[in-house]
N, C-alpha and C positions, 0 to 999 in steps of 0.2 A: 372766702374764695373770690377771686377776680371775676367780675362780670363783664364779658367783652362788649356787651351792648351799651355800656356807660362810656365806652372809649371816646366817641365823638363830643360828649360833654367835657371830658378831661382835656381833650385836645383844644377845644374852643377855649377853655379857661386858661390854659398855659399860653396860648398863642395869641391872646389878646381879642377874642371874639366870644364874649360871654355868651352862655346858652340863654334861650328865651326867657325862661323863669327870672333869671338875673336881670334881663333887660326890663321886665315888668317892674320888679322891685326898685330898680335904679330910678325909674320915672317917678315913682311914689316917694321914694326917700329923698330924691333931690330937692323936694319942696319943703322938707322939715329942717328946721334949724338945730344944730350948726355944726360947723367945722371944728376939728378934724373929722374926716369920714373914712368908712371902709373904703378902699380903693376897688373893691369889687362891685359891691351893691350899693354904695353910696350912703350906707346908714350912719347917721350923725352920732358922734360919741359924746358931744357937748350940748348944752342948752335944753330947751323943753324937749325937742325931738330925741336928744340923746337919752334923756331920763326916761321917756317913755319906752323907746326901744330896748334900754338896758332891762327893763323888766320882762321883756320877751327873749332875752338871751342875747341880744346884739351888742355885747360888751366887746372891748378889744381882744383879739385872740392872744392866747399864750404862746403861740407861735411867732406872730408878728402883729404888733399893735396897730399897724397900718390897716388890718383886716379884722372883720368881726367874728366872734365865735361860732355864729351860724354858718357863714361861709367856710370857716375852718372845719365845722361840723359836717360839711358836705361829704367827707371821707366816710362817715359812719353810715350813711344812707346810699352812698353810690360807690361801692368797692370797684376798684379798677384803677385805671390810669391811662396814659398814653406816652409814646416815644416822642421826644421833643428836643429840638436843638436848645442848648442852653450853655452858660458859663457857670463854674463852680469855684468857690473859695474855700479852701481848708485852712485853719489857722491852728497850730499847735503851740502849746505853751512849752518851753524848753526847761530841762532840769527840773521838772515837777518831782521826780522821785527823791532827789537830794534835798529840794526844798522842803518836802514833807518830813523828811528825817530830822530836819533842823528845828522843827516847831511841833507843838501839839496839835491834834486833830482839829480842833475848833478853830485855831488860829489859821491853820492851812485851809479849812473851808472857807474862811473869811477872804483869804487871797484868791481863791478859786472863784468866789462870788464876784470879786472886783474885775476878774478876767472876763467872766461871763457878760458882766454888765457893760463894760467898755466895748468889748467885742460885738455884742448884739446890737448896741447903739449904732456903731459904725455900719453895720451890714443893713439895718433897718432904715437909716437914713439914706442909704443908696437903693432902697426898693428891693432888697432881697427877700427871699422867703427863707427864714431861718430854720434849716432842716434839722439840725441837731446840736444840742449842748451835752457832751458826755465826756467824763474824765477830764483831761486836759486839752480837749478839742472842741472847735466851733466850726460847723458847716454852713455856708450860705449858698443858695441857688439863685441864679439870675436868669429869668425867663422873659421872652418878649411880653407875655400877658401881665407881668407884674413890673417889670423894670422898663418896658419900652424897647424900641428898636436898638437903642444903644446899650443893651444889656451887658455886652462883653467889656466895653470900656468902663461901664460902671462897676463891674467886678473887679478890675484892675485897680481902679481908683479906691474901691472899698477896701481891698486888701492892704494897700498902703496906709490908708487911714487907720485901719484896725491895728496894724502893727505899731504905729505911731501913738495912737490913743492909749493902748494897753501899757506901753512903755512910759508914757507921761503921766498917766492917772493912776495905774496899779503898780508901776515900777517892775514890771515883769517882762522877761525876755520872750519874744514870740517869732515863730518863723511861719511864712504862709506860701501856699502854692495856688495858682490860678490856671484852669484848663478850660477849654471849650470843646463841646462835642455833642452826641446825642446820648440821652439817657432815658430810661423809663422812670417817669415821675407819677406816683399814685400810691394807693394804699397798700399797707403792709399790716398784717395781723399779728396781734400779740398771742401768747401761749393759749389763752382761752378761746381763741378763734373768733371772739366777739369784739375785743378792743381793736381799734384800727388807727393807724397813724400815717401821715403823708411822708414818703421818702423817696429819694432817688437811688437808683441801682443801675449797674452796667459798667463797662470798661472805663468810661470817662470819669465816673465816681472814683474807681480804684487808682486811676492814673493821678488824679488830683490829690488824693491822699498820700501817694507816694512822693509827690512834689513837695508837700508840706513837710514830710518827714526829712527830706533832703536839705530843705532851706536852713541856711544858718540863722542864728538869732539876729533879729533886726533886718532881715531881707525877704523879698518877695520873689519866688520863682515863677515865671510865666511861660507856659508852653508855646511852642510855635504856632499851634492851632490858634491859641487865645491871642497871640500877638496879631496875627492876621485878622481874627474876628473883631478886635478891638481897634484895628488900624494904628497900632503902636508902631513908632519909627524905632527900630533896634540899632540904628547908627549911634555909636558911641556907647553903647551898653555892653557889658560883659556877657558873653554867650558860653554856656556850659553844655557839654554833651554827657547826659547822665545815663548810666545803666541802671534802671530801677528793678527793684525786686518783682519778679514775675512777668517782666516785659521782655520780648524777644529782642527788640532793636533799642540802641540808645536814643534818647529823646533830647532834641535841642531845646534849650530853654534861655529865655533872657533874665538876667539878674538885676532886680530893682532894689537897690539899697534904700533904705528909709532913714532919712536924717534924724537924729535924735533918739533913735531906737536902740 
């Protein structure tokens, strides 16, 4: 169940104003060697400090190695979340059904692993919170508290890098969508009611998913909202007006082709 009393903590985290307990940990962890560190609490991952905190669970998170498992585990002890302005990147592997028909399950799994690895590295490098790795899709969230004030421009850059990286390293065709808006980002519960994960929900999330589905292999579709948020100059770029499934009005998008993808 969502606890509304936790909302200020989540809002502070997503917008770049860590809650007081995190401030205290940051002051302590900052004196322990050595980098790289958790970008929330500054827990070191290497050196003597890294080895010590690793024993206490401060290892890199499975969601994003820029953050420690303890900070990621915040979801289990503070159910809830907050509405926040963010940018989202959805990337879809194209032709995965046909690809799976052409090879055995294990070989296909290896292809998917290459897709996940290349896509995740591109998102993490741009300070995204990797929301989801599922099927043939990867989702990254770009919020001020994680990616800084230039979160929207980082999302656009990450989407283009992702498409190019997957094409170069995994030799797989990918299309991506970028959108900016307000979403609820916080905990969601598994079927047991005990397991919790962090996810984004709302119309902005659905819109981004639709954009990714509409993108051709080797291109990134950026919504008008994301274009404005990122300060992108649309001059000279192709503009499409898309009627997306479930949306009442056509959406204007900028088409960013990715060289070599």
